[in-house]
C-alpha positions, 0 to 999 in steps of 0.5 A: 512474537517479538516487538520488531515482528509485531512492527513489521506486520503492522507497517505492512498492513498500513502500507497496503491499506493506507495508500489513498483511494486509488492505490490502497489494497485489501488485506488477506484474512490472515493479514488482518488477523495478524494485525488485530492480534498484535493490537490485542496483545498490545504489541503495536504502537497505539498510533499505528493501531489508530491509523490501521482502524481509520484507514480500513474504514476509509477504504472500506472493510472487505469480508475477509478483513472483517472475519480476520479481526473477528477471528483474533477477537474470538481467539482472546475471548472466553467461550462457554457451552451452555447446557440448553438445546437452543439459545438466542444471542440478543446483540444490540449495538454496544455504542447504544441509543440516543433517539429513543428509549431502547428495550433490548435489555428486556427481550431475553427474559421475555424470550425466557418466559416463553421457554427460549433461553436467551442472553444480552451483552454489551458494555458500559459506554463506547463511541461513537454514540455513547448512548443508552446501553443494555448494561446501563439499563439493566444496572439501573433495573438492579440486575447483576451485570458483573457475572463471570461467563460461568455465572452467566451460563448457569443463570441461563441454565437455571433462570433462562436468561442472563446478561454478560458484559464485554470486560468478562468475556472479551477483556482484550477488546474491552481494553481498546475502549480508550483508543476507540474514544480517541479515534472518535468515528465508527470503525470495524470493532463496532461492526464485529464486536456484536458477533463474538458469540461468548456462549453456545448452545448444545444444538442451535444458537441463534443470533438477533442483531440489527442494521440501519444501512442497506449494505450491512445485512450480507456483512453480518450474515457472513460474519454470523456464519463465520462466527458459528451462529447456526441461524440469524435474524438481522432486523432493520431496527431503530438506530441499528438496534434489534427492534424494528420501528413501531409505526412503519414496515421494516425488513428482516434478513435471516438464514437457517442451518448457515445457509444463504440469507433471505429477506421478508417484510415486516409490518407492525400493524399485522400483529395489532401494533398501532403506534405514532412513534418509531420507538419509545420516545425519550422523556422531555424532562431528561436532564442535559449531559454535562459532557465538555464536548458536543460528541457525547449524547446531548442528555444525561444518559444514566437518567435516561437508562433509568427511565428505559428500566422503569418502562421496561419494568412497566411493560413486564408488569403489564402496562400497555404502550410503546415499551410493551409493543416493542417487546412483543414485536422483537419477541415475536420475530424470534419466536416465529423464526426458531419455529416456536410459533407458526406465524408472526401473530401466533408468536405475538399471542404467545408473548402477550400472554407471558406479559399478561400472566406475570411469567416474563416479570418473574423471569426478570426478577430471578436476576434481581 
């Protein structure tokens, strides 16, 4: 496609979405797809790309616009079928966490110990939060975070779990991180990047992701079906992550066989979790961030990632506390949803067993 055609397509898209609160118009799926395709191919002007993302956000993206953008990203990403019957895609927010220590990076090896292959994905750092990411946590714990899609797929087949970084399966999207940093605020890429789905199982691929704002469950459910996920679990998690609050009820939206989403209430006390904090608390002695502005997370993220790695490994070794409870809670939701347990309580007992007998720790060590 010529530069002129790309310029005209971007100009047309911007004219529709950036004409103010009363006159902005929605894009069709094909129009959003075309604009995103040119942005990924670096055929659009960076200023126009930024205006496009900001205008969409201010107008509020439609389902078709989200799907068009996701479709363009998927077409430039690597997809690998993994030789397992079922696979869980643990999709925690790529911009990370800043209010607690996130245990999402350890869910996949726990599920693997429960005979359910799983993987997580992410990147080193991106806005708007620039928080603690699974990339940083697993790097601090000694896991190989630089596997190719083929290598990660092989790890899932042989070890039961893996981590895959965005730069290795969606390099064109990863190249937009500098632009996203200049935009500063959340935009559509933050929403859709967790749904790219780089790996597929032979029979069923399950999505586990999180949300905070009430408007997002139907958005994620629609995108998950569009992306090809057979089932989905969309948890009202701490900071929009995949682990619910450890101290209060939460909501789980889900679907099976690409059907309509349903919802169920979650209560940690019903599976023996009694905590006084929503998540694993941040250590009080974390070094402060040396960032030159106040946008980045206020503490040293690398030090916090090491604290997560230490807490997660301790939980895998049998230590009690909020880190262990976070893993029990999240993994139990998955086991019940995938019919590996008849109830959340039964699922929790399965998870406690693999934590207590060292099977989860052994699975983790396979990638260290």
